[in-house]
C-alpha positions in Angstrom: 71.1 58.5 57.8 71.4 59.7 54.9 68.6 59.9 52.2 68.7 57.6 49.6 70.3 53.9 49.1 70.7 52.5 46.3 70.9 48.7 45.1 71.8 47.1 41.7 69.8 43.7 40.1 72.5 41.5 37.9 71.3 39.7 34.9 72.1 36.3 37.3 68.9 37.3 39.3 66.8 38.4 36.4 67.4 35.1 35.1 67.4 32.8 37.9 63.1 35.0 38.6 62.5 34.3 35.0 60.8 38.0 34.8 59.2 38.8 32.4 59.5 42.4 33.0 61.5 44.7 35.1 59.2 45.7 37.2 58.4 41.8 38.1 62.3 41.6 38.9 62.2 44.4 41.6 58.1 44.0 42.4 59.4 40.7 43.2 62.9 41.7 45.1 62.1 45.5 47.2 59.8 45.5 49.6 59.5 48.7 48.6 58.7 48.5 45.7 54.8 47.8 44.3 52.8 48.1 41.1 50.8 50.4 40.2 48.5 48.7 38.2 47.8 45.0 38.0 50.5 42.3 36.6 47.4 41.4 33.5 48.0 45.4 32.0 50.1 46.0 29.5 51.6 48.6 31.4 54.2 48.9 33.9 54.6 51.4 36.5 55.6 51.3 40.7 56.1 52.5 43.5 58.6 52.9 46.0 58.8 54.5 48.5 55.0 55.5 48.4 55.2 57.1 45.3 54.9 56.6 42.0 57.2 56.7 38.9 56.1 56.6 35.5 58.1 54.6 33.6 59.6 57.7 31.6 61.0 57.6 35.0 63.1 55.2 34.5 66.6 56.0 32.6 67.9 53.6 30.8 72.3 53.9 30.7 71.4 57.0 33.0 69.0 58.9 29.6 65.4 59.4 30.8 62.8 59.3 27.3 64.3 56.5 25.8 62.9 53.1 27.5 59.2 52.1 26.1 56.6 53.7 27.4 54.8 51.2 28.4 56.3 46.9 29.4 59.4 46.7 29.9 61.7 43.9 28.5 64.4 42.2 30.6 65.8 40.0 28.1 68.5 42.7 26.6 69.4 43.9 30.6 72.8 43.5 31.9 72.1 44.9 34.9 68.8 47.4 37.3 69.6 49.4 39.8 66.6 50.5 41.8 67.5 54.1 43.6 65.6 54.5 46.3 65.0 58.4 47.3 65.6 61.6 45.5 67.9 60.3 42.9 69.0 64.4 41.5 71.8 63.1 43.8 73.4 60.7 41.4 71.7 60.5 38.0 69.8 64.0 37.4 66.6 65.5 38.1 63.9 62.4 36.5 61.1 64.2 33.4 58.4 64.4 36.2 60.4 64.5 39.4 59.6 61.5 41.2 60.8 61.5 44.3 60.4 58.3 46.3 63.3 57.0 43.2 64.1 56.1 39.9 65.0 53.2 37.9 68.4 52.7 36.0 68.6 50.4 33.1 71.6 49.3 32.0 72.3 47.0 28.7 74.1 44.0 27.7 77.8 44.3 26.8 79.9 41.7 24.7 82.4 40.8 27.5 85.2 39.5 27.6 84.6 35.3 27.0 82.6 34.9 23.5 79.3 34.0 24.7 76.2 32.2 23.3 73.1 31.3 24.6 69.6 30.0 23.9 67.0 30.0 26.0 63.3 28.1 25.2 60.6 29.7 27.5 57.0 28.0 29.4 53.8 30.1 30.3 50.4 28.7 29.9 49.9 25.4 28.1 49.6 27.0 24.7 51.8 30.4 25.2 56.0 28.8 24.1 59.0 30.7 23.7 62.6 30.9 23.1 65.7 33.6 23.1 69.1 33.4 21.4 71.9 35.6 23.9 75.2 36.0 22.0 77.9 37.9 22.4 82.2 38.3 20.7 84.4 40.6 20.7 87.2 41.7 17.2 90.0 43.3 17.3 93.8 42.8 17.9 93.2 43.9 21.3 89.7 43.1 21.7 88.7 47.1 21.4 85.7 46.2 19.5 82.4 44.3 20.8 78.6 43.3 19.9 76.3 41.3 21.3 72.8 40.2 20.7 69.6 39.8 22.4 66.4 38.0 20.0 63.4 36.3 21.8 60.0 36.0 21.0 57.3 34.0 21.8 53.2 34.1 21.2 50.2 31.7 21.7 47.0 31.9 24.0 46.7 32.5 27.4 45.0 31.1 29.8 
């Protein structure tokens, strides 16, 4: 028996779920992850294996302290890595020493093939949005990559 397990959720999974936050992806996908605060709140906090994990204990590309303290938008996310159990084995010690687990977010990077994706969104009777994802590689050996993600939404909620 290992003291930890790791699960990764890909960009495709995030898009398929049409999630509005990283926490929503995790709570919809893993039974050991629960929301510590209601989804109507602007703040995301999770419980992993029954222990609370704040956003400040979420790492971005392996570094802590770089994600917002409120809701984490999944638009620029390539992969969400969920480590259940003591995270010091793989990610180092979390800032607040969470023992339930940790979350690492891996940002999107330009792939080998050019990408242009436009997405329209609809949340309620008067809340609409759109997103753009563009990626290109440049150079003789395609050694330089650029990826741009942008989204906007607005309107009244129900």
